[in-house]
N, C-alpha and C positions, 0 to 999 in steps of 0.2 A: 679372189677377184675384187678389186677395189673400184667401185663405181663412183664416178664423179658427181652425179646428180642424185639427190634423194628427194622424193616427193611423198606427200601424205594425203591419203583419202580418208574422209570422214564416212564411216559406215555404221550400219545398224548394230547396236550393242549385242553381243552374243554370237554374231555371225562372222567375227573377224577371222577365225581360223578357216572356216569354210570358204570365204571369199579369197583369202590368201592362197589356199590350195588351188582354187579355180584359176587365179592369175598365174601361178607358178607352172601350171600345165603348159602354158603357151611357150615358156622357156626363154624368152628374149629379155625378161626383166626378173629381178629377184624381189619377191614380195615377202614381207615378214611382219609379225606382231611382236614388238618388244615385250618381253615377259620379265617379271621380277619374282624372286623367291621371297616368301614370307613365312614366318613361323607362327603357327596356330596351335592352340591347346584344344585337342579334340578328345573327348572322353578321358580327361585327366592326363593325357600324354601329349607332348609337343611333337608336331609334325611340320615338315617343310613342304609347302605347296607353291605352285607357280600360278601367278595371276597376271593379266595384262597390265603393263606399266601405264598405258594410256588407253583405257577402255573406249572402244568405238573408233579407234584409229588404226589404219593399215599403212605401213611404210613400204615404199618401193625404191630400189636402187637400180640404176641403169646408166648406160652411156648415152642413151637417147635424150633428145632435147624435149622441152616442154610440149611442143605441138604433138609429138608422138604420144605422150602420156595423156594429153587431153582427148585425143582420138580413142585411145585404149579405154579411158574412163567412160566415154560416151558409148562405146561398143558394149562394154560390160554392163553399163547401166540399163541398156535396152534389153539385154538377155537375162539378167539376174536381179532379183530383188535384194535390197540391202545397201547398195551404193548410194550415198547421199550427196556428197560433193567433194571436189578436188580443192584442197586448201590453197589459198592465195595469201601472200605475205606483204605485198606492197601495191602501190597505185597502178603499176604496170601489169599486175596480175601474175607476178612470178610465184611459182608454187614450189620451187626447190627450197629445201631447208638451208638456213644460213650455215656458213663454214664452221662457226663456233659450235653450233648445235650438232653438226655431223661429227666434229672432232670429239666432243663430249660423249656422244653416244658410242662412238667407236672405242673410246677409252674405257667405258664402264660395262659395255655388253660383251659377252663372250661369243664364240663362233656359232652358238645356237641362239643368238640374240636374246640372251637372258642376263639380267642383272642378279648376280649371285649374292647370297647373304654375306655381310661383312661382320667381323667380330672385333671388339675392342674393349676399352675400359675408360673410366673417368677418374682422373687424378687431379685433385685440387680444382675441381670444376672445369677441367680441360679434357676434351674428348681425344683419345688416342686410338686410332684404328690400327690393330695389329695384323689383320689379314683380310683380304677381300678387295673388291674393286673400289671401295671408298678410301683406300689407303692413299694419302696425299691430298685428299679433298676435305680434310677435317675443318679447314677454315670456311668451307661452303655449308657446313651443317648448321642449320638455323635452329632446329628443335629436335629433341629426342624424346620418343615415347618408349620408355623402358619396358612397360607392361605389354605393349603390342609389338615390341622389337622393331620399331620403325625410326628412321631418320628423315627429316624433311630438309632438302637441300636448297640453298639459295642459288639455284641455277634454273633458268627458264628454258624449257623446250616446249614448243607449241603454246607459248604463253601460259604454261601450267607449271606448277611447282613439281619438282621431281621428288618422289618418295622412294626410299630404298630400305631393304631389310637390314637391320643392325642389331646384333645381339651384344649387349653390354655384359661382360663376364664378371666385372668387379667394379666397385666404386669406393674410392678412398676419400 
């Protein structure tokens, strides 16, 4: 199901998945929390864990227009603690994400709304992604932290920098 409108709600940190599940029970919208895989060293061993890409934000996909989402937000805000505000992007109060942001998120997120780890190498100071969702986005990588296995991308979503898991296997 490819919904034309995406909306974003700012919610209390740590409650994203609970509030997502409450909204998804209603069944007329798809609510999700974009997750990203990160590699952590725990007790001497590397493990892949999933963390929210945008902590404190809940995304909604729907065919419905903004008025419906505003009513839904007010309804849930009255019933449940944790909903803070429906994000607005322009003077008219439009809360849908821009088409470029939706396309970018559709390209990098899988069917579980997760940004998987990418793998690559650095040759002559040029990053080459060999596998994963960052393949083809090398020119957008602004900074790499090889120790934390992270790449910062020069793409803004929600006026935030996108951070993605990136394992550099070799450097020449």
